C-alpha positions as CSV (number, residue, x, y, z in Angstrom):
1,X,-3.7,-68.6,36.3
2,X,-4.5,-66.3,33.4
3,X,-5.5,-62.6,33.3
4,X,-8.3,-61.5,31.1
5,X,-8.2,-57.8,30.3
6,X,-11.3,-56.3,28.6
7,X,-10.9,-52.9,27.2
8,X,-13.7,-50.5,27.5
9,X,-14.9,-48.8,24.1
10,X,-14.0,-45.1,23.8
11,X,-16.8,-42.6,24.9
12,X,-18.3,-40.6,22.1
13,X,-18.0,-36.9,22.0
14,X,-19.8,-34.3,20.1
15,X,-16.8,-34.1,17.5
16,X,-15.8,-37.8,17.5
17,X,-18.3,-40.7,17.8
18,X,-17.5,-44.4,18.7
19,X,-19.4,-47.6,17.8
20,X,-20.4,-47.9,21.3
21,X,-22.6,-44.8,21.7
22,X,-23.8,-42.1,19.3
23,X,-25.7,-40.1,21.8
24,X,-23.5,-37.0,21.7
25,X,-23.3,-37.1,17.9
26,X,-27.0,-37.1,17.3
27,X,-27.6,-34.0,19.6
28,X,-28.2,-30.7,17.7
29,X,-26.2,-27.8,19.1
30,X,-28.1,-24.4,19.5
31,X,-25.4,-22.8,21.5
32,X,-23.1,-20.1,20.6
33,X,-19.6,-20.6,19.1
34,X,-17.6,-20.2,22.4
35,X,-20.3,-22.2,24.5
36,X,-20.1,-24.9,21.7
37,X,-16.3,-25.0,22.2
38,X,-16.5,-25.2,25.9
39,X,-18.9,-28.1,25.4
40,X,-16.4,-29.9,23.3
41,X,-13.7,-29.2,25.9
42,X,-11.4,-27.6,23.4
43,X,-8.8,-25.5,25.3
44,X,-8.2,-22.4,23.3
45,X,-4.6,-21.0,23.4
46,X,-3.2,-17.9,21.7
47,X,-0.1,-19.7,20.7
48,X,-1.8,-21.5,17.9
49,X,-2.3,-18.2,16.1
50,X,0.6,-16.1,17.3
51,X,4.1,-16.6,16.1
52,X,6.4,-15.8,18.9
53,X,9.1,-17.2,21.0
54,X,8.2,-19.2,24.1
55,X,9.8,-16.5,26.4
56,X,7.7,-13.8,24.9
57,X,4.4,-12.9,26.8
58,X,1.1,-12.4,24.7
59,X,-0.7,-9.2,25.2
60,X,-4.4,-8.7,25.7
61,X,-4.9,-7.3,22.3
62,X,-3.1,-10.2,20.6
63,X,-5.2,-12.6,22.6
64,X,-8.5,-10.8,21.5
65,X,-7.3,-10.8,17.8
66,X,-6.3,-14.6,18.1
67,X,-9.9,-15.2,19.4
68,X,-11.3,-13.3,16.4
69,X,-9.2,-15.3,14.1
70,X,-10.4,-18.5,15.7
71,X,-14.0,-17.3,15.6
72,X,-13.7,-16.4,11.9
73,X,-12.6,-20.0,11.0
74,X,-15.9,-21.4,12.7
75,X,-18.0,-19.2,10.6
76,X,-19.4,-19.9,7.1
77,X,-16.8,-17.9,5.0
78,X,-15.2,-18.7,1.7
79,X,-11.5,-20.0,1.7
80,X,-11.8,-21.2,5.3
81,X,-8.8,-23.6,4.9
82,X,-6.6,-20.6,3.8
83,X,-7.7,-18.6,6.8
84,X,-6.9,-21.5,9.1
85,X,-3.2,-21.2,7.9
86,X,-2.9,-17.5,8.6
87,X,-0.9,-16.5,11.8
88,X,0.3,-13.3,13.0
89,X,3.4,-12.1,14.8
90,X,2.1,-8.8,16.5
91,X,-1.1,-7.0,17.1
92,X,-1.4,-3.6,18.8
93,X,-3.6,-0.6,19.0
94,X,-2.1,2.8,17.7
95,X,-3.7,5.9,19.3
96,X,-3.1,9.5,18.6
97,X,-5.7,12.1,19.6
98,X,-9.0,10.8,18.5
99,X,-7.7,8.4,16.1
100,X,-7.5,4.7,17.1
101,X,-6.3,2.1,14.6
102,X,-5.6,-1.6,15.1
103,X,-2.3,-2.7,13.4
104,X,-1.7,-6.5,12.7
105,X,1.7,-7.7,11.6
106,X,1.9,-10.9,9.6
107,X,5.0,-13.0,8.8
108,X,6.0,-12.3,5.1
109,X,5.3,-15.8,3.8
110,X,1.8,-15.8,4.9
111,X,1.0,-12.3,3.5
112,X,-0.2,-13.7,0.1
113,X,-2.9,-15.7,1.8
114,X,-3.9,-12.4,3.8
115,X,-4.1,-10.4,0.5
116,X,-6.2,-13.3,-1.1
117,X,-8.7,-13.0,1.8
118,X,-8.1,-9.3,2.8
119,X,-11.7,-8.0,2.5
120,X,-13.3,-10.8,4.6
121,X,-10.6,-10.7,7.4
122,X,-10.6,-6.7,7.5
123,X,-14.4,-6.4,7.5
124,X,-14.9,-9.1,10.2
125,X,-12.2,-7.5,12.5
126,X,-13.5,-4.1,11.9
127,X,-17.0,-5.1,13.0
128,X,-15.8,-6.8,16.0
129,X,-13.5,-4.0,17.2
130,X,-15.2,-1.1,15.8
131,X,-12.0,0.4,14.6
132,X,-10.1,0.6,11.3
133,X,-7.8,-2.5,10.9
134,X,-4.8,-2.6,8.9
135,X,-2.6,-5.7,8.0
136,X,1.1,-5.4,7.2
137,X,3.9,-8.0,6.4
138,X,6.6,-8.4,8.8
139,X,9.9,-6.9,7.2
140,X,13.5,-6.5,8.3
141,X,16.0,-3.7,7.6
142,X,19.5,-4.7,7.1
143,X,22.2,-2.2,7.6
144,X,24.8,-1.6,4.8
145,X,27.6,-1.5,7.4
146,X,26.6,-5.0,8.8
147,X,29.4,-7.8,8.2
148,X,28.4,-10.6,5.9
149,X,30.1,-13.8,4.7
150,X,32.4,-13.7,1.8
151,X,30.9,-11.8,-1.1
152,X,27.3,-12.0,-0.1
153,X,25.5,-8.6,-0.5
154,X,22.6,-7.1,1.1
155,X,19.4,-7.8,-0.9
156,X,17.6,-4.6,-2.2
157,X,14.4,-5.7,-0.6
158,X,16.1,-5.2,2.7
159,X,17.1,-1.6,2.3
160,X,15.5,1.2,4.2
161,X,13.7,2.7,1.3
162,X,12.7,-0.6,-0.1
163,X,11.0,-1.6,3.2
164,X,9.3,1.7,3.7
165,X,7.8,1.6,0.2
166,X,6.6,-1.9,0.9
167,X,4.9,-0.7,4.0
168,X,3.1,2.0,2.1
169,X,1.9,-0.4,-0.3
170,X,0.6,-2.8,2.3
171,X,-1.1,0.1,4.1
172,X,-2.8,1.5,1.1
173,X,-3.9,-1.9,-0.4
174,X,-6.3,-2.4,-2.2
175,X,-5.8,1.3,-3.6
176,X,-3.4,2.0,-6.1
177,X,-0.7,4.8,-5.9
178,X,-0.8,7.0,-9.1
179,X,2.2,9.4,-8.2
180,X,4.4,10.7,-5.3
181,X,6.0,14.0,-4.4
182,X,8.3,14.9,-1.6
183,X,8.0,18.4,0.0
184,X,10.8,19.6,2.2
185,X,10.2,22.6,4.5
186,X,12.6,25.3,5.7
187,X,12.9,23.6,9.1
188,X,14.0,20.4,7.4
189,X,10.8,18.3,7.8
190,X,9.8,16.1,4.8
191,X,6.2,15.6,3.9
192,X,5.5,12.7,1.5
193,X,2.6,13.5,-0.7
194,X,0.7,10.4,-2.2
195,X,-1.5,10.9,-5.3
196,X,-4.4,8.4,-5.6
197,X,-7.1,8.0,-8.3
198,X,-10.2,10.1,-8.2
199,X,-12.2,6.9,-8.5
200,X,-11.1,5.7,-5.0
201,X,-12.2,9.0,-3.3
202,X,-15.6,7.7,-1.8
203,X,-14.0,4.5,-0.4
204,X,-10.5,5.9,0.6
205,X,-11.4,9.3,2.0
206,X,-12.5,8.1,5.4
207,X,-9.2,6.0,5.9
208,X,-6.7,8.7,4.9
209,X,-6.0,9.9,8.6
210,X,-5.6,6.2,9.7
211,X,-3.3,5.3,6.9
212,X,-1.1,8.4,7.7
213,X,-1.0,7.2,11.5
214,X,0.1,3.8,10.7
215,X,2.8,4.9,8.3
216,X,4.0,7.2,10.9
217,X,4.2,4.6,13.6
218,X,6.2,2.2,11.2
219,X,8.5,4.7,9.5
220,X,8.3,8.0,11.6
221,X,7.5,9.7,8.4
222,X,4.6,12.3,7.5
223,X,2.1,11.5,4.8
224,X,-0.5,13.5,3.1
225,X,-2.9,12.2,0.2
226,X,-4.2,13.9,-2.8
227,X,-6.5,12.8,-5.6
228,X,-5.0,13.2,-9.1
229,X,-8.2,14.7,-10.8
230,X,-8.7,17.3,-8.2
231,X,-5.0,18.4,-8.5
232,X,-5.4,19.0,-12.2
233,X,-8.8,20.9,-11.8
234,X,-7.0,23.2,-9.2
235,X,-4.0,23.9,-11.4
236,X,-6.3,24.9,-14.4
237,X,-8.3,27.2,-12.0
238,X,-5.1,28.8,-10.9
239,X,-3.8,29.4,-14.5
240,X,-7.3,31.0,-15.3
241,X,-6.9,33.3,-12.5
242,X,-3.4,34.5,-13.2
243,X,-4.4,34.9,-16.9
244,X,-7.2,37.3,-15.9
245,X,-5.0,39.3,-13.6
246,X,-2.5,40.0,-16.4
247,X,-3.0,43.0,-18.6
248,X,-4.7,42.3,-21.8
249,X,-2.5,42.1,-24.8
250,X,-3.0,44.3,-27.9
251,X,-4.6,42.3,-30.8
252,X,-2.4,41.6,-33.7
253,X,-3.6,42.5,-37.2
254,X,-5.1,39.8,-39.3
255,X,-2.1,39.8,-41.7
256,X,0.5,39.0,-39.0
257,X,-1.9,36.2,-37.6
258,X,-2.2,34.7,-41.1
259,X,1.6,34.8,-41.5
260,X,2.1,32.9,-38.3
261,X,-0.4,30.3,-39.1
262,X,0.8,29.9,-42.7
263,X,4.6,29.5,-43.2
264,X,4.3,29.6,-47.0
265,X,3.1,33.2,-46.8
266,X,6.3,34.1,-44.8
267,X,8.7,32.5,-47.4
268,X,6.7,34.4,-50.3
269,X,6.8,37.8,-48.6
270,X,10.6,37.9,-47.6
271,X,13.3,39.0,-49.8
272,X,16.9,37.6,-49.3
273,X,20.0,39.8,-50.1
274,X,23.3,38.0,-50.5
275,X,26.5,40.2,-50.3
276,X,30.1,38.7,-50.9
277,X,33.2,40.8,-50.5
278,X,36.0,40.5,-53.0
279,X,39.0,38.5,-52.1
280,X,42.5,40.2,-51.9
281,X,43.6,38.3,-54.7
282,X,41.0,39.8,-57.1
283,X,42.0,43.3,-55.9
284,X,45.8,43.0,-56.4
285,X,45.9,41.0,-59.8
286,X,43.3,40.8,-62.6
287,X,42.3,37.5,-64.1
288,X,41.7,39.1,-67.6
289,X,44.4,38.5,-70.2
290,X,46.9,41.3,-71.2
291,X,45.5,41.7,-74.5
292,X,42.1,42.6,-73.1
Protein backbone atom coordinates (compact mmCIF):
# COMPACT_ATOMS: atom_id res chain seq x y z
CA UNK A 1 0.00 0.00 0.00
CA UNK A 2 1.11 3.57 -0.61
CA UNK A 3 -0.48 6.99 -0.04
CA UNK A 4 -0.54 9.63 -2.72
CA UNK A 5 -0.81 13.17 -1.38
CA UNK A 6 -1.84 15.86 -3.84
CA UNK A 7 -1.40 19.42 -2.63
CA UNK A 8 -3.99 21.94 -3.72
CA UNK A 9 -2.48 25.14 -5.19
CA UNK A 10 -2.83 28.26 -2.99
CA UNK A 11 -5.72 30.56 -3.67
CA UNK A 12 -5.15 33.95 -5.23
CA UNK A 13 -5.92 37.09 -3.31
CA UNK A 14 -6.08 40.68 -4.42
CA UNK A 15 -2.57 41.27 -3.12
CA UNK A 16 -0.90 37.95 -3.96
CA UNK A 17 -1.63 35.87 -7.06
CA UNK A 18 -0.93 32.18 -7.67
CA UNK A 19 -0.37 30.27 -10.91
CA UNK A 20 -3.69 28.46 -10.51
CA UNK A 21 -5.95 31.50 -10.82
CA UNK A 22 -5.49 35.18 -11.47
CA UNK A 23 -9.09 36.20 -11.04
CA UNK A 24 -8.66 38.51 -8.08
CA UNK A 25 -5.52 40.05 -9.52
CA UNK A 26 -7.33 41.14 -12.68
CA UNK A 27 -10.15 42.82 -10.78
CA UNK A 28 -10.02 46.63 -10.62
CA UNK A 29 -10.86 48.08 -7.21
CA UNK A 30 -13.07 51.19 -7.12
CA UNK A 31 -13.69 51.01 -3.37
CA UNK A 32 -12.45 53.33 -0.66
CA UNK A 33 -9.29 52.65 1.32
CA UNK A 34 -10.95 51.00 4.30
CA UNK A 35 -13.31 48.88 2.15
CA UNK A 36 -10.31 47.83 0.09
CA UNK A 37 -8.45 46.76 3.22
CA UNK A 38 -11.48 44.81 4.44
CA UNK A 39 -11.70 43.06 1.09
CA UNK A 40 -8.07 42.02 1.45
CA UNK A 41 -8.90 40.82 4.99
CA UNK A 42 -6.02 42.76 6.49
CA UNK A 43 -6.59 43.15 10.19
CA UNK A 44 -5.71 46.65 11.36
CA UNK A 45 -4.12 46.97 14.80
CA UNK A 46 -2.98 50.16 16.48
CA UNK A 47 0.01 48.33 17.94
CA UNK A 48 1.73 48.53 14.58
CA UNK A 49 2.03 52.32 14.85
CA UNK A 50 2.07 52.86 18.62
CA UNK A 51 5.15 52.23 20.72
CA UNK A 52 3.83 51.04 24.09
CA UNK A 53 4.17 48.21 26.52
CA UNK A 54 1.84 45.25 26.19
CA UNK A 55 0.10 46.07 29.46
CA UNK A 56 -0.70 49.68 28.49
CA UNK A 57 -4.04 50.37 26.87
CA UNK A 58 -4.55 52.37 23.68
CA UNK A 59 -6.90 55.34 23.92
CA UNK A 60 -9.45 56.30 21.28
CA UNK A 61 -7.45 59.31 20.11
CA UNK A 62 -4.31 57.20 19.73
CA UNK A 63 -6.26 54.63 17.73
CA UNK A 64 -7.65 57.37 15.47
CA UNK A 65 -4.18 58.86 14.92
CA UNK A 66 -2.82 55.40 14.07
CA UNK A 67 -5.60 54.96 11.51
CA UNK A 68 -4.71 58.32 9.96
CA UNK A 69 -1.07 57.28 9.69
CA UNK A 70 -2.15 53.99 8.11
CA UNK A 71 -4.35 55.87 5.65
CA UNK A 72 -1.55 58.32 4.83
CA UNK A 73 0.72 55.42 3.91
CA UNK A 74 -1.79 54.21 1.30
CA UNK A 75 -2.12 57.59 -0.40
CA UNK A 76 0.07 58.93 -3.18
CA UNK A 77 2.57 60.96 -1.16
CA UNK A 78 6.30 61.50 -1.51
CA UNK A 79 8.65 59.56 0.80
CA UNK A 80 6.05 56.89 1.64
CA UNK A 81 8.77 54.52 2.83
CA UNK A 82 9.91 57.05 5.45
CA UNK A 83 6.33 57.61 6.63
CA UNK A 84 5.84 53.85 7.07
CA UNK A 85 8.75 53.79 9.52
CA UNK A 86 7.26 56.52 11.70
CA UNK A 87 5.64 55.44 14.96
CA UNK A 88 4.38 57.45 17.91
CA UNK A 89 4.32 56.88 21.66
CA UNK A 90 1.43 59.09 22.73
CA UNK A 91 -1.39 61.18 21.27
CA UNK A 92 -3.92 63.31 23.12
CA UNK A 93 -6.16 66.35 22.74
CA UNK A 94 -5.20 69.37 24.85
CA UNK A 95 -8.20 71.58 25.61
CA UNK A 96 -8.27 74.94 27.38
CA UNK A 97 -11.34 77.11 26.92
CA UNK A 98 -12.10 77.38 23.22
CA UNK A 99 -8.63 76.21 22.17
CA UNK A 100 -8.25 72.55 21.21
CA UNK A 101 -4.95 71.10 20.00
CA UNK A 102 -3.74 67.62 19.07
CA UNK A 103 -0.35 66.66 20.55
CA UNK A 104 1.58 63.70 19.10
CA UNK A 105 4.71 62.46 20.90
CA UNK A 106 7.20 60.56 18.72
CA UNK A 107 10.20 58.51 19.94
CA UNK A 108 13.40 60.55 19.72
CA UNK A 109 15.23 58.29 17.17
CA UNK A 110 12.31 58.63 14.72
CA UNK A 111 11.97 62.42 15.04
CA UNK A 112 14.38 63.23 12.13
CA UNK A 113 12.02 61.32 9.80
CA UNK A 114 9.12 63.40 11.12
CA UNK A 115 11.01 66.64 10.46
CA UNK A 116 11.78 65.47 6.93
CA UNK A 117 8.04 64.90 6.21
CA UNK A 118 6.67 67.44 8.70
CA UNK A 119 4.54 69.43 6.27
CA UNK A 120 2.80 66.40 4.71
CA UNK A 121 2.00 64.77 8.07
CA UNK A 122 0.77 67.93 9.81
CA UNK A 123 -1.35 69.10 6.87
CA UNK A 124 -2.95 65.64 6.48
CA UNK A 125 -3.72 65.36 10.21
CA UNK A 126 -5.05 68.93 10.38
CA UNK A 127 -7.44 68.31 7.48
CA UNK A 128 -8.72 65.10 9.08
CA UNK A 129 -9.12 66.28 12.70
CA UNK A 130 -9.89 69.97 11.92
CA UNK A 131 -7.59 70.94 14.79
CA UNK A 132 -4.01 72.34 14.98
CA UNK A 133 -1.53 69.44 15.19
CA UNK A 134 1.91 69.55 16.86
CA UNK A 135 4.52 66.79 16.87
CA UNK A 136 7.12 66.64 19.65
CA UNK A 137 10.03 64.28 20.31
CA UNK A 138 9.89 62.11 23.42
CA UNK A 139 12.54 63.25 25.93
CA UNK A 140 13.41 62.31 29.51
CA UNK A 141 14.64 64.56 32.32
CA UNK A 142 17.22 63.12 34.71
CA UNK A 143 17.57 64.47 38.24
CA UNK A 144 20.98 65.68 39.34
CA UNK A 145 20.52 63.80 42.63
CA UNK A 146 20.00 60.45 40.91
CA UNK A 147 22.67 57.84 41.64
CA UNK A 148 24.83 56.71 38.73
CA UNK A 149 27.46 54.07 38.15
CA UNK A 150 31.03 55.11 38.86
CA UNK A 151 32.05 58.44 37.36
CA UNK A 152 29.15 58.58 34.91
CA UNK A 153 27.74 62.09 34.62
CA UNK A 154 24.33 63.31 33.64
CA UNK A 155 24.21 64.38 29.95
CA UNK A 156 23.47 68.06 29.36
CA UNK A 157 20.66 67.08 26.99
CA UNK A 158 18.79 65.44 29.92
CA UNK A 159 18.70 68.54 32.14
CA UNK A 160 15.45 70.40 32.82
CA UNK A 161 16.38 73.56 30.92
CA UNK A 162 17.77 71.66 27.92
CA UNK A 163 14.62 69.53 27.58
CA UNK A 164 12.33 72.57 27.90
CA UNK A 165 14.32 74.46 25.26
CA UNK A 166 14.14 71.43 22.96
CA UNK A 167 10.35 71.24 23.44
CA UNK A 168 10.11 74.90 22.47
CA UNK A 169 12.08 74.34 19.27
CA UNK A 170 9.90 71.33 18.37
CA UNK A 171 6.70 73.30 18.90
CA UNK A 172 7.81 76.38 16.95
CA UNK A 173 9.27 74.36 14.04
CA UNK A 174 9.55 75.33 11.14
CA UNK A 175 9.75 78.92 12.44
CA UNK A 176 12.97 80.36 13.87
CA UNK A 177 13.52 81.96 17.28
CA UNK A 178 15.31 85.31 17.02
CA UNK A 179 15.49 86.29 20.70
CA UNK A 180 14.17 85.58 24.21
CA UNK A 181 13.26 87.56 27.28
CA UNK A 182 12.22 86.54 30.79
CA UNK A 183 9.76 88.75 32.66
CA UNK A 184 9.20 88.16 36.39
CA UNK A 185 6.12 89.74 37.98
CA UNK A 186 5.79 90.92 41.57
CA UNK A 187 3.86 87.78 42.54
CA UNK A 188 6.73 85.58 41.27
CA UNK A 189 5.14 84.33 38.04
CA UNK A 190 7.50 84.14 35.07
CA UNK A 191 6.55 84.94 31.47
CA UNK A 192 8.88 83.77 28.71
CA UNK A 193 8.74 86.16 25.75
CA UNK A 194 9.79 84.64 22.44
CA UNK A 195 10.76 86.88 19.51
CA UNK A 196 10.01 85.66 16.00
CA UNK A 197 10.81 87.11 12.59
CA UNK A 198 8.46 89.63 11.05
CA UNK A 199 8.45 87.58 7.82
CA UNK A 200 6.69 84.69 9.66
CA UNK A 201 3.83 86.85 10.95
CA UNK A 202 1.24 85.72 8.37
CA UNK A 203 1.87 81.99 8.78
CA UNK A 204 2.57 81.96 12.54
CA UNK A 205 0.09 84.47 13.95
CA UNK A 206 -2.85 82.06 13.90
CA UNK A 207 -0.90 79.35 15.77
CA UNK A 208 0.52 81.41 18.66
CA UNK A 209 -2.26 80.55 21.13
CA UNK A 210 -1.96 76.83 20.30
CA UNK A 211 1.84 76.93 20.70
CA UNK A 212 1.54 78.58 24.12
CA UNK A 213 -1.06 75.98 25.18
CA UNK A 214 1.14 73.02 24.18
CA UNK A 215 4.22 74.49 25.89
CA UNK A 216 2.22 75.08 29.07
CA UNK A 217 1.00 71.47 28.97
CA UNK A 218 4.55 70.09 28.64
CA UNK A 219 6.49 72.45 30.93
CA UNK A 220 3.87 74.38 32.98
CA UNK A 221 5.43 77.66 31.80
CA UNK A 222 3.70 80.69 30.29
CA UNK A 223 4.73 81.85 26.83
CA UNK A 224 4.09 85.07 24.93
CA UNK A 225 5.21 85.75 21.37
CA UNK A 226 6.35 88.99 19.76
CA UNK A 227 7.69 89.89 16.35
CA UNK A 228 11.06 91.62 16.29
CA UNK A 229 10.32 94.30 13.67
CA UNK A 230 7.16 95.41 15.42
CA UNK A 231 9.09 95.74 18.68
CA UNK A 232 11.67 98.06 17.13
CA UNK A 233 8.98 100.27 15.60
CA UNK A 234 7.16 100.55 18.93
CA UNK A 235 10.37 101.55 20.72
CA UNK A 236 11.08 104.26 18.13
CA UNK A 237 7.56 105.67 18.51
CA UNK A 238 7.94 105.76 22.31
CA UNK A 239 11.25 107.60 22.02
CA UNK A 240 9.71 110.17 19.69
CA UNK A 241 6.81 110.76 22.09
CA UNK A 242 9.19 111.18 25.03
CA UNK A 243 11.32 113.63 23.03
CA UNK A 244 8.23 115.74 22.22
CA UNK A 245 7.14 115.82 25.86
CA UNK A 246 10.48 117.16 27.01
CA UNK A 247 11.01 120.94 26.94
CA UNK A 248 12.82 122.26 23.85
CA UNK A 249 16.46 123.02 24.56
CA UNK A 250 18.00 126.47 23.79
CA UNK A 251 19.85 126.55 20.51
CA UNK A 252 23.63 126.77 20.71
CA UNK A 253 25.45 129.50 18.78
CA UNK A 254 27.03 128.57 15.50
CA UNK A 255 30.61 129.01 16.80
CA UNK A 256 30.07 126.44 19.60
CA UNK A 257 28.54 123.97 17.15
CA UNK A 258 31.51 124.39 14.84
CA UNK A 259 33.91 123.77 17.73
CA UNK A 260 32.05 120.59 18.69
CA UNK A 261 32.20 119.27 15.15
CA UNK A 262 35.83 120.35 14.40
CA UNK A 263 38.33 119.33 17.09
CA UNK A 264 41.12 121.35 15.34
CA UNK A 265 39.35 124.61 16.18
CA UNK A 266 39.27 123.64 19.84
CA UNK A 267 43.05 123.14 19.90
CA UNK A 268 43.73 126.45 18.12
CA UNK A 269 41.48 128.61 20.32
CA UNK A 270 42.65 127.23 23.69
CA UNK A 271 45.65 128.62 25.63
CA UNK A 272 47.54 126.45 28.09
CA UNK A 273 49.35 127.99 31.12
CA UNK A 274 52.01 125.92 32.90
CA UNK A 275 53.06 126.97 36.42
CA UNK A 276 55.80 125.24 38.43
CA UNK A 277 56.61 126.09 42.03
CA UNK A 278 60.30 126.43 43.07
CA UNK A 279 61.85 123.62 45.03
CA UNK A 280 62.94 124.22 48.68
CA UNK A 281 66.55 123.64 47.68
CA UNK A 282 66.44 126.58 45.27
CA UNK A 283 65.09 128.81 47.99
CA UNK A 284 67.72 127.92 50.60
CA UNK A 285 70.91 127.76 48.48
CA UNK A 286 71.78 129.45 45.29
CA UNK A 287 73.36 127.64 42.40
CA UNK A 288 75.23 130.72 41.23
CA UNK A 289 78.98 130.90 42.04
CA UNK A 290 80.16 133.19 44.86
CA UNK A 291 81.98 135.50 42.44
CA UNK A 292 78.72 136.33 40.71
